[in-house]
C-alpha atoms as a printed R data frame, in Angstrom:
    type eleno elety resid chain resno       x       y       z
1   ATOM     1    CA   MET     A     1 -45.827   8.066 -47.059
2   ATOM     2    CA   PRO     A     2 -44.412   7.375 -43.893
3   ATOM     3    CA   ARG     A     3 -44.530   9.929 -41.105
4   ATOM     4    CA   PRO     A     4 -42.178  12.692 -40.401
5   ATOM     5    CA   ASN     A     5 -39.729  11.258 -37.979
6   ATOM     6    CA   PHE     A     6 -41.138   7.679 -38.962
7   ATOM     7    CA   VAL     A     7 -38.889   4.583 -37.479
8   ATOM     8    CA   TRP     A     8 -38.071   2.479 -40.200
9   ATOM     9    CA   ARG     A     9 -38.500  -1.434 -39.900
10  ATOM    10    CA   ARG     A    10 -35.704  -3.764 -40.936
11  ATOM    11    CA   PRO     A    11 -36.136  -7.015 -42.873
12  ATOM    12    CA   LYS     A    12 -35.307  -9.431 -39.803
13  ATOM    13    CA   ARG     A    13 -32.358 -10.932 -41.680
14  ATOM    14    CA   GLY     A    14 -31.677  -8.234 -44.125
15  ATOM    15    CA   ARG     A    15 -33.039  -9.686 -47.325
16  ATOM    16    CA   LYS     A    16 -33.965  -7.709 -49.996
17  ATOM    17    CA   VAL     A    17 -37.132  -7.977 -52.470
18  ATOM    18    CA   PHE     A    18 -36.845  -7.291 -55.618
19  ATOM    19    CA   PHE     A    19 -39.961  -6.817 -58.099
20  ATOM    20    CA   ILE     A    20 -38.842  -8.057 -61.516
21  ATOM    21    CA   GLY     A    21 -41.701  -7.590 -63.442
22  ATOM    22    CA   PHE     A    22 -42.286  -4.235 -65.803
23  ATOM    23    CA   ASN     A    23 -43.270  -1.182 -64.828
24  ATOM    24    CA   LYS     A    24 -47.371  -0.693 -64.918
25  ATOM    25    CA   CYS     A    25 -47.506  -4.257 -63.157
26  ATOM    26    CA   GLY     A    26 -48.750  -2.759 -59.960
27  ATOM    27    CA   THR     A    27 -45.462  -1.771 -59.069
28  ATOM    28    CA   LYS     A    28 -46.608   1.685 -57.168
29  ATOM    29    CA   SER     A    29 -49.172  -0.342 -55.008
30  ATOM    30    CA   LEU     A    30 -46.417  -2.986 -54.135
31  ATOM    31    CA   HIS     A    31 -44.498   0.118 -53.082
32  ATOM    32    CA   GLU     A    32 -47.042   1.350 -51.023
33  ATOM    33    CA   LEU     A    33 -47.990  -1.878 -49.427
34  ATOM    34    CA   PHE     A    34 -43.905  -2.251 -48.244
35  ATOM    35    CA   GLU     A    35 -43.514   1.396 -47.649
36  ATOM    36    CA   GLY     A    36 -46.863   1.588 -45.543
37  ATOM    37    CA   SER     A    37 -46.075  -1.349 -43.488
38  ATOM    38    CA   GLY     A    38 -42.590   0.432 -42.408
39  ATOM    39    CA   TYR     A    39 -40.068  -0.327 -44.577
40  ATOM    40    CA   ARG     A    40 -37.246   1.623 -47.078
41  ATOM    41    CA   SER     A    41 -39.050   0.801 -50.196
42  ATOM    42    CA   LEU     A    42 -37.394   2.429 -53.787
43  ATOM    43    CA   HIS     A    43 -39.523   3.015 -56.499
44  ATOM    44    CA   GLY     A    44 -38.557   4.145 -60.000
45  ATOM    45    CA   ARG     A    45 -37.421   7.725 -59.627
46  ATOM    46    CA   ARG     A    46 -36.857   8.062 -55.906
47  ATOM    47    CA   LYS     A    47 -35.517  10.789 -53.576
48  ATOM    48    CA   LEU     A    48 -33.277   9.123 -51.083
49  ATOM    49    CA   LEU     A    49 -32.795  10.294 -47.216
50  ATOM    50    CA   THR     A    50 -30.187  11.994 -48.471
51  ATOM    51    CA   GLY     A    51 -31.679  14.244 -50.734
52  ATOM    52    CA   ARG     A    52 -30.305  12.758 -53.580
53  ATOM    53    CA   LYS     A    53 -32.689  11.858 -56.515
54  ATOM    54    CA   ILE     A    54 -31.904   8.543 -58.394
55  ATOM    55    CA   ASN     A    55 -33.530   6.648 -61.187
56  ATOM    56    CA   LEU     A    56 -32.991   2.927 -60.088
57  ATOM    57    CA   ALA     A    57 -32.956   1.461 -63.827
58  ATOM    58    CA   GLN     A    58 -30.190   3.884 -64.611
59  ATOM    59    CA   GLN     A    59 -28.188   3.303 -61.264
60  ATOM    60    CA   PHE     A    60 -28.359  -0.425 -62.049
61  ATOM    61    CA   ALA     A    61 -27.140   0.241 -65.444
62  ATOM    62    CA   ARG     A    62 -24.710   2.499 -64.428
63  ATOM    63    CA   ASN     A    63 -23.211   0.157 -61.869
64  ATOM    64    CA   ILE     A    64 -23.255  -2.945 -63.978
65  ATOM    65    CA   ALA     A    65 -21.076  -0.839 -66.703
66  ATOM    66    CA   SER     A    66 -18.584   0.422 -64.407
67  ATOM    67    CA   GLY     A    67 -18.057  -3.310 -62.544
68  ATOM    68    CA   SER     A    68 -19.368  -2.140 -59.165
69  ATOM    69    CA   PRO     A    69 -21.842  -3.941 -57.094
70  ATOM    70    CA   ILE     A    70 -25.692  -3.326 -58.861
71  ATOM    71    CA   LEU     A    71 -27.119  -1.874 -55.504
72  ATOM    72    CA   ALA     A    72 -23.639   0.513 -55.209
73  ATOM    73    CA   GLY     A    73 -25.033   3.793 -53.711
74  ATOM    74    CA   ILE     A    74 -28.917   2.618 -52.955
75  ATOM    75    CA   ALA     A    75 -27.940  -0.155 -50.764
76  ATOM    76    CA   GLY     A    76 -29.826   1.221 -48.125
77  ATOM    77    CA   GLY     A    77 -33.203   0.139 -49.487
78  ATOM    78    CA   ASP     A    78 -34.815  -3.307 -48.444
79  ATOM    79    CA   VAL     A    79 -37.794  -3.110 -51.697
80  ATOM    80    CA   PHE     A    80 -37.224  -2.315 -55.321
81  ATOM    81    CA   SER     A    81 -39.554  -1.900 -57.918
82  ATOM    82    CA   ASP     A    82 -40.665   0.040 -61.095
83  ATOM    83    CA   LEU     A    83 -37.157  -0.690 -62.854
84  ATOM    84    CA   THR     A    84 -37.738   1.084 -66.137
85  ATOM    85    CA   SER     A    85 -36.189   4.440 -67.284
86  ATOM    86    CA   VAL     A    86 -37.137   5.836 -71.025
87  ATOM    87    CA   SER     A    87 -35.612   9.129 -72.339
88  ATOM    88    CA   ASP     A    88 -35.783  10.344 -75.625
89  ATOM    89    CA   THR     A    89 -32.004   8.492 -76.289
90  ATOM    90    CA   ALA     A    90 -32.115   5.569 -74.185
91  ATOM    91    CA   VAL     A    91 -34.211   2.580 -72.743
92  ATOM    92    CA   ILE     A    92 -33.302   0.546 -69.590
93  ATOM    93    CA   GLU     A    93 -35.885  -2.207 -68.668
94  ATOM    94    CA   ALA     A    94 -33.765  -3.368 -65.983
95  ATOM    95    CA   CYS     A    95 -36.031  -5.961 -64.757
96  ATOM    96    CA   LEU     A    96 -34.050  -7.890 -67.167
97  ATOM    97    CA   MET     A    97 -30.966  -7.749 -65.212
98  ATOM    98    CA   PHE     A    98 -32.476 -10.344 -62.762
99  ATOM    99    CA   ARG     A    99 -29.842 -12.916 -63.167
100 ATOM   100    CA   GLN     A   100 -27.126  -9.973 -61.770
101 ATOM   101    CA   LEU     A   101 -29.388  -9.468 -58.706
102 ATOM   102    CA   HIS     A   102 -29.702 -13.204 -57.962
103 ATOM   103    CA   GLN     A   103 -26.109 -13.875 -58.188
104 ATOM   104    CA   GLN     A   104 -25.454 -11.122 -55.797
105 ATOM   105    CA   TYR     A   105 -28.187 -11.426 -53.544
106 ATOM   106    CA   PRO     A   106 -29.065 -15.089 -53.515
107 ATOM   107    CA   ASP     A   107 -31.039 -15.104 -50.322
108 ATOM   108    CA   ALA     A   108 -33.194 -12.014 -51.480
109 ATOM   109    CA   TYR     A   109 -36.950 -12.557 -52.362
110 ATOM   110    CA   PHE     A   110 -37.639 -12.601 -56.322
111 ATOM   111    CA   VAL     A   111 -41.122 -11.479 -57.432
112 ATOM   112    CA   LEU     A   112 -42.735 -11.460 -60.929
113 ATOM   113    CA   ASN     A   113 -45.717  -8.887 -60.626
114 ATOM   114    CA   THR     A   114 -47.608  -9.421 -63.816
115 ATOM   115    CA   ARG     A   115 -50.783  -8.660 -64.926
116 ATOM   116    CA   PRO     A   116 -52.567 -10.030 -68.787
117 ATOM   117    CA   MET     A   117 -50.163  -8.923 -71.620
118 ATOM   118    CA   GLU     A   118 -52.870  -6.674 -73.460
119 ATOM   119    CA   HIS     A   119 -53.559  -4.752 -70.455
120 ATOM   120    CA   TRP     A   120 -49.885  -4.149 -69.665
121 ATOM   121    CA   ILE     A   121 -49.405  -2.820 -73.423
122 ATOM   122    CA   GLN     A   122 -52.721  -0.666 -72.902
123 ATOM   123    CA   SER     A   123 -51.599   0.637 -69.693
124 ATOM   124    CA   ARG     A   124 -48.011   1.991 -70.995
125 ATOM   125    CA   LEU     A   125 -49.767   3.369 -73.871
126 ATOM   126    CA   ASN     A   126 -51.766   5.545 -71.654
127 ATOM   127    CA   HIS     A   127 -48.568   6.195 -69.476
128 ATOM   128    CA   GLY     A   128 -47.500   9.903 -69.704
129 ATOM   129    CA   ASN     A   129 -47.859  13.545 -68.122
130 ATOM   130    CA   SER     A   130 -47.286  16.935 -69.214
131 ATOM   131    CA   THR     A   131 -43.843  17.092 -67.578
132 ATOM   132    CA   VAL     A   132 -42.303  14.019 -69.080
133 ATOM   133    CA   GLY     A   133 -44.790  13.445 -72.288
134 ATOM   134    CA   SER     A   134 -45.591  10.363 -73.560
135 ATOM   135    CA   PHE     A   135 -44.223   7.073 -72.706
136 ATOM   136    CA   THR     A   136 -44.867   5.554 -75.963
137 ATOM   137    CA   GLN     A   137 -43.219   8.597 -77.679
138 ATOM   138    CA   ARG     A   138 -40.492   8.548 -75.767
139 ATOM   139    CA   TYR     A   139 -39.924   4.739 -76.605
140 ATOM   140    CA   MET     A   140 -40.275   5.483 -80.093
141 ATOM   141    CA   ARG     A   141 -37.717   8.305 -80.295
142 ATOM   142    CA   ALA     A   142 -35.580   6.483 -78.156
143 ATOM   143    CA   THR     A   143 -35.666   2.954 -80.338
144 ATOM   144    CA   GLY     A   144 -36.329   4.682 -83.869
145 ATOM   145    CA   ASP     A   145 -39.317   2.431 -84.153
146 ATOM   146    CA   THR     A   146 -42.933   3.028 -85.364
147 ATOM   147    CA   HIS     A   147 -45.828   3.039 -82.990
148 ATOM   148    CA   GLU     A   148 -46.865  -0.337 -84.237
149 ATOM   149    CA   GLN     A   149 -43.308  -1.365 -83.729
150 ATOM   150    CA   VAL     A   150 -43.337  -0.666 -80.508
151 ATOM   151    CA   ILE     A   151 -46.214  -2.486 -79.560
152 ATOM   152    CA   GLU     A   152 -44.809  -5.608 -81.299
153 ATOM   153    CA   ARG     A   153 -41.234  -5.010 -79.367
154 ATOM   154    CA   TRP     A   154 -43.324  -4.761 -75.822
155 ATOM   155    CA   ARG     A   155 -45.047  -8.006 -76.774
156 ATOM   156    CA   ASN     A   156 -41.859  -9.946 -77.729
157 ATOM   157    CA   LEU     A   157 -40.137  -8.126 -74.400
158 ATOM   158    CA   PHE     A   158 -43.149  -9.320 -72.039
159 ATOM   159    CA   LEU     A   159 -43.559 -12.818 -73.570
160 ATOM   160    CA   GLN     A   160 -39.392 -13.377 -73.277
161 ATOM   161    CA   HIS     A   161 -38.845 -12.120 -69.869
162 ATOM   162    CA   HIS     A   162 -41.857 -14.114 -68.692
163 ATOM   163    CA   GLU     A   163 -40.468 -17.192 -69.825
164 ATOM   164    CA   ASP     A   164 -36.227 -15.994 -69.053
165 ATOM   165    CA   VAL     A   165 -37.765 -15.949 -65.334
166 ATOM   166    CA   ARG     A   166 -39.767 -18.719 -64.891
167 ATOM   167    CA   THR     A   167 -37.039 -20.809 -66.327
168 ATOM   168    CA   TYR     A   168 -34.140 -19.378 -64.210
169 ATOM   169    CA   PHE     A   169 -36.143 -19.579 -61.059
170 ATOM   170    CA   LYS     A   170 -37.384 -22.975 -61.601
171 ATOM   171    CA   ASP     A   171 -35.132 -24.914 -59.244
172 ATOM   172    CA   LYS     A   172 -33.449 -21.847 -57.372
173 ATOM   173    CA   GLY     A   173 -34.268 -19.113 -55.145
174 ATOM   174    CA   ARG     A   174 -37.225 -17.196 -53.443
175 ATOM   175    CA   PHE     A   175 -39.232 -16.913 -56.113
176 ATOM   176    CA   LEU     A   176 -43.074 -15.870 -56.514
177 ATOM   177    CA   GLU     A   177 -44.926 -15.120 -59.477
178 ATOM   178    CA   PHE     A   178 -47.860 -12.814 -58.353
179 ATOM   179    CA   PRO     A   179 -50.563 -11.405 -60.725
180 ATOM   180    CA   ILE     A   180 -51.398  -8.056 -59.421
181 ATOM   181    CA   TYR     A   181 -54.833  -8.760 -59.737
182 ATOM   182    CA   GLY     A   182 -54.897 -11.832 -57.774
183 ATOM   183    CA   ASP     A   183 -54.952 -12.388 -53.546
184 ATOM   184    CA   VAL     A   184 -52.119 -10.251 -51.811
185 ATOM   185    CA   SER     A   185 -52.245 -12.551 -49.024
186 ATOM   186    CA   ALA     A   186 -49.798 -15.012 -51.266
187 ATOM   187    CA   LEU     A   187 -47.552 -12.010 -51.302
188 ATOM   188    CA   ILE     A   188 -47.624 -11.157 -47.972
189 ATOM   189    CA   GLU     A   189 -46.784 -15.244 -46.887
190 ATOM   190    CA   PHE     A   190 -44.024 -15.356 -49.356
191 ATOM   191    CA   VAL     A   191 -41.896 -12.579 -47.450
192 ATOM   192    CA   ARG     A   192 -43.284 -13.097 -43.963
193 ATOM   193    CA   GLU     A   193 -40.095 -14.633 -42.610
194 ATOM   194    CA   ASP     A   194 -38.616 -11.339 -43.074
195 ATOM   195    CA   TYR     A   195 -41.411  -8.847 -43.278
196 ATOM   196    CA   SER     A   196 -44.391  -8.150 -41.722
197 ATOM   197    CA   LEU     A   197 -46.575  -6.507 -44.356
198 ATOM   198    CA   ARG     A   198 -50.244  -4.647 -43.186
199 ATOM   199    CA   GLU     A   199 -53.079  -5.866 -45.662
200 ATOM   200    CA   SER     A   200 -55.080  -2.632 -45.127
201 ATOM   201    CA   LYS     A   201 -51.898  -0.948 -46.859
202 ATOM   202    CA   TRP     A   202 -52.497  -2.676 -49.975
203 ATOM   203    CA   ARG     A   203 -54.407  -0.674 -52.599
204 ATOM   204    CA   HIS     A   204 -56.719  -3.541 -53.935
205 ATOM   205    CA   LEU     A   205 -56.901  -3.618 -57.510
206 ATOM   206    CA   GLY     A   206 -60.312  -5.886 -57.924
207 ATOM   207    CA   LYS     A   207 -62.457  -3.086 -58.692
208 ATOM   208    CA   THR     A   208 -60.002  -2.546 -62.100
209 ATOM   209    CA   THR     A   209 -60.532  -6.216 -62.614
210 ATOM   210    CA   GLU     A   210 -64.146  -5.963 -62.364
211 ATOM   211    CA   ARG     A   211 -64.448  -3.220 -64.760
212 ATOM   212    CA   GLU     A   212 -62.164  -4.665 -67.110
213 ATOM   213    CA   ALA     A   213 -64.578  -8.212 -66.558
214 ATOM   214    CA   ARG     A   214 -67.849  -5.813 -67.447
215 ATOM   215    CA   ARG     A   215 -66.325  -4.472 -70.466
216 ATOM   216    CA   LYS     A   216 -65.327  -7.774 -71.965
217 ATOM   217    CA   ARG     A   217 -68.593  -9.110 -71.351
218 ATOM   218    CA   ALA     A   218 -70.220  -5.984 -73.162
219 ATOM   219    CA   ILE     A   219 -67.725  -6.522 -76.007
220 ATOM   220    CA   GLU     A   220 -68.711 -10.392 -76.327
221 ATOM   221    CA   GLN     A   221 -72.429  -9.677 -76.327
222 ATOM   222    CA   ASN     A   222 -71.878  -7.219 -79.126
């Protein structure tokens, strides 16, 4: 986290960065990379400098519903990630709003942060805490789906979103597909024209990859 009285850096040309992959796709690490490098990064449910707490996905949805600019109320941010809100009554996967984001911010950087689909599903299944409860249980209550139906919904959503994003950005905009177990230098280079990122602030995910690879080899040998 930035130090008290931290002087925020600003993108050289004011271009924003939108991470349009799902939650549980390295969003916290990506947030920490940009925030640790001195930029205003908004991630998930966030306390603004004004003291007001906001949920990015809910704010996006409210703004679109009211006909306001999609970043109304949060436009002071430079970087946006973890665009998911799940309650007992509603699910908002605001990364699906990438078209509206691009229409309003055509010069922005768009990054599809991604990971192997089954790893992502397992991470969502494991997600939750004592305060808000299980992510999966909330998703089930909001959608009326069974546990198995939620998993199938996630598979379909993941595949369709990746196809839609790749198709949409094929011939337009500043777009990067970034596997979170890959080399972060590709992301650093992608935004270099506006952002000077400190690679030391990247919480390297390679160890997770190595654990998963060892587990996979053990399964294959049995």
